[in-house]
FINU-709376 format. One record per atom (N, C-alpha, C): x, y, z. Coordinates in steps of 0.001 Angstrom, whole numbers, padded with zeros to 6 digits, always signed. Layout:
N
XYZ
...
***
This chain:
89
-032314+059551-018923
-033585+060273-018940
-033032+062413-017592
-033434+063044-019554
-032493+063827-018900
-033584+064575-017660
-032679+065706-016912
-034463+066380-015634
-034041+068094-015717
-035335+068500-015300
-035496+069686-015375
-034019+070244-014917
-033817+069902-013800
-032444+070809-012786
-031809+071600-013526
-031260+070734-015022
-029732+071121-015553
-030364+072401-016029
-031780+072521-016354
-032088+074282-017078
-032559+075256-015749
-031336+075733-015332
-031802+076827-014170
-031214+077669-014122
-031671+079037-013831
-030820+080479-014447
-030038+080688-013118
-028839+080981-013361
-027712+081633-013114
-027461+082221-011476
-028729+082938-012149
-028957+084121-010613
-029224+082117-009124
-030125+081626-009608
-030472+080183-008318
-029547+079469-008079
-028400+078852-008908
-027500+078398-009126
-027125+079461-008552
-026113+080475-008025
-025309+080867-008338
-025679+081372-005587
-027111+081483-005846
-027724+081721-005469
-027164+080975-003284
-026814+079018-004161
-027600+078211-003544
-028890+077649-002982
-029827+078185-003610
-031190+077705-003248
-031260+076558-004585
-031071+075794-005034
-030559+075349-005878
-032054+073588-005548
-031266+072950-003785
-031796+072172-003479
-033043+073136-003403
-033886+073673-002877
-034762+073580-002054
-036085+072882-003632
-035707+073871-005180
-037060+073893-005926
-036912+072581-006340
-034856+071864-006074
-034641+070609-006629
-036222+069285-006734
-035671+069892-004936
-036704+068601-004411
-038364+069411-004314
-039172+070719-004791
-040636+070129-004690
-040158+069985-006290
-039369+069367-007010
-039799+069059-008732
-040254+067346-008390
-039082+066783-007164
-039256+065379-007230
-040418+064752-006408
-040475+065512-005528
-042330+065519-005084
-043234+065253-006015
-043933+066203-007218
-044353+066630-007977
-044147+065443-009338
-042646+064729-009212
-042528+063730-010313
-043088+062434-009928
-043154+062072-008191
-043807+061344-008560
-044680+060208-008677
-044882+058817-008193
-045962+058200-008477
-047429+059589-007942
-048201+058945-008507
-050022+060204-007807
-050249+059005-006880
-050458+060529-005813
-051027+059176-003970
-052136+057164-005084
-052063+056782-004165
-053480+055770-003917
-052169+054882-005330
-051405+054777-005713
-051052+054322-006667
-049441+053403-006404
-049680+051783-006167
-048245+050517-005041
-047956+050579-006639
-046361+050319-006617
-045864+049463-007147
-045704+048468-007734
-045660+047389-008846
-045621+046122-008767
-044647+045435-008700
-045213+044962-007507
-042958+044196-007760
-042822+043519-008776
-041986+042969-008301
-041144+042337-009097
-042932+040678-009721
-043051+039965-008479
-043667+038795-008401
-045392+038533-009130
-046082+040321-009086
-046858+040286-009463
-046520+041108-011391
-045221+041272-011993
-045144+041914-013209
-044395+040068-013988
-043993+039563-013276
-044205+038278-013961
-045409+037750-014039
-045826+037851-012977
-047186+037225-013475
-047837+038160-014419
-048201+039479-014448
-048537+039719-015774
-048201+039476-016509
-047331+039216-017138
-046571+038606-018536
-047032+037515-018610
-046615+037186-017785
-046982+035046-017980
-048929+035600-018593
-049212+035712-018136
-051163+035969-018748
-050334+036162-020033
-050939+037444-020322
-050395+037903-021412
-049121+036693-022284
-048508+036549-022107
-047961+035578-023198
-048359+034145-023040
-049234+033953-022637
-050169+032332-022137
-051608+033594-023407
-052385+034730-022672
-052851+035240-024308
-052834+034513-025550
-051268+035102-025846
-050895+035299-027235
-050301+033669-027764
-050241+033364-026777
-049734+031018-027408
-051078+031245-027590
-052796+031258-026863
-054095+031220-027420
-054226+031539-028372
-054228+033099-028779
-054671+033081-029703
-053261+032361-031169
-052503+031908-031603
-052437+031184-032470
-052811+030343-032448
-052923+028678-031190
-053283+027950-031769
-053137+026996-030540
-052218+027830-029429
-050899+027120-029185
-050073+025656-029571
-049350+026903-030877
-048953+026227-032009
-047267+026369-031194
-047034+024693-032100
-045484+025281-030626
-043608+025886-031538
-043097+025867-030633
-041952+026699-031146
-041984+028670-031030
-042983+028971-030434
-043466+030402-030400
-042503+030812-028757
-043312+029728-027614
-043243+030606-026619
-041937+031300-026545
-040636+031738-026562
-039997+032602-026286
-040984+034126-027251
-040997+033920-028127
-041292+035085-029025
-042429+035778-028036
-043544+034369-027556
-044378+035374-027209
-043897+035841-025882
-043082+035909-024816
-042804+035756-023563
-041754+036858-024018
-041304+037708-025009
-040627+038166-025447
-041471+040033-025324
-042488+038993-026101
-043385+040285-026689
-044571+040852-025266
-044217+039934-024621
-045273+040055-023582
-044843+041341-021872
-043354+040564-022210
-042638+041003-021210
-042134+042705-022148
-042474+043152-022676
-042596+044843-023703
-043587+045390-023126
-044905+044084-023687
-046504+044692-023873
-046637+045728-021819
-046457+044616-021430
-046302+045047-019928
-045961+046096-018834
-044269+045734-019153
-043252+047345-018874
-044003+048315-019754
-044219+048274-021246
-045219+049760-022031
-046493+050588-021022
-047255+048730-019803
-048617+049748-019363
-048444+050445-018213
-046765+048998-017418
-046524+049938-016216
-046150+051032-016261
-044925+051385-017085
-044606+053174-017603
-045985+053928-017755
-046472+053298-019048
-048453+054237-018961
-048296+055561-017596
-049145+053726-016680
-049445+053879-015127
-048668+054593-014193
-047455+055082-014192
-046315+055536-013073
-046283+057445-014148
-046806+057893-015319
-046370+058388-015647
-045411+059117-016881
-044636+057381-016984
-043815+057862-017373
-043171+057270-019028
-041794+057300-019726
-041821+056052-020776
-042060+055540-019823
-041185+054390-020841
-041104+052634-020397
-039242+052562-020506
-038036+052540-019914
-037073+052221-019402
-035703+051051-020529
***
């Protein structure tokens, strides 16, 4: 992921004031106040639920368990990335 710090003016880079703007940008790009990070256990639970719902929509036909799980991972990771204000990685 590219950072905006790489687009500095020569005067800022030469003056040594680079660290002050960089710190300010980090704090503004962090998560919004009140949003907690999702634990690995919570993420797994979300994926399991999404995979179950996919299987339910198919009538629980066997043979698609891995496909359901992988699609649910993509779906949950995309939702979590949207909640944090950034693209999925």
